[in-house]
C-alpha positions, 0 to 999 in steps of 0.5 A: 511414496509418490514418484517425483515428476520433473519437466512437462509432467510437473503437476499443474494444480493442487488442492489448497485448504486455507483457514481464514481467520474470522471474528468467530474463529477459523473458517475453511476455504478450499481452493484449486491452486496453480502449481507455479515454479518458485521463480514465477511465484517469487516474481508475482510476489515482487510485482505485488509488493511493487504495486502496493508500494507504487499505489501508496506512494501515489497517494502520498504524492497526490497529497503533496501536490494538493498541498503545493497547489494550496501553498501556491494559491495562498502565496498568489493571494499575498501582496508582493513583498518589498525587497529590503535588507535581509537583516532588517526585513521581517520574516516571509509569510511562509516563515511566519506561518511556520514559526508563528508570531513570536519567531526568535532571532534564530528563526530569521536565519531560515531560508525561504526555501526551508520556510516554503517546505515547512509551509507545504508540509504543514498543508499536507493532509494525511493519507487515509488509512482506509484508502491504504487498506482498500488498496492492499485488499485489492492488490492482494486479491489480484495476486490471489486470483493469479495463483488459484483457479477455483474455490468452494464458495458460492460466489464466482472466483474473481478479483471483486469477490477476493477483494471483498474477502480480503477486506472483510477478513483482514488476515485472509490474504496472509492465510492464503499466501501462507497456505500456498507456500506451505502446500507448494513446499510439501509442509502441509502433508497430512493436514 
């Protein structure tokens, strides 16, 4: 039985065998992994989750900003409305766009702010799933490169190669993280 070492003699690295799912079955990749304290590993995972969340939010914010600019341009091209009695005035342009030509009497109660929000929402282009997948692959690669120092593949170990691996084999990042956790915790002894 191995003797437990604590403090400055704690192991700096360990061998990490990862079975990466591919369309042809599992392929094995052997990494040299850094032995990180649990607090450091937890902090890295938190930063990874935050980075993905912020990047995806930035995509949605950019789509909204683009829609707001399109709405402003559309409004600027509309002739100015004459102020009249709200009860007799037809629906504003945003309200007409939202409710269509056959707006009901209840639709007239909608505020211009609600109509503007509805019009902007209608202009928002969907965020592409491919953009989100690319960002996830890149952020996963950036986390993996912080926990491993080498691998047995012919490519140099860097963010670009790991991004390609995570993009080409969608389960690769999860396989690395799962193997890292299990090996760090001694759950993979004998495998």
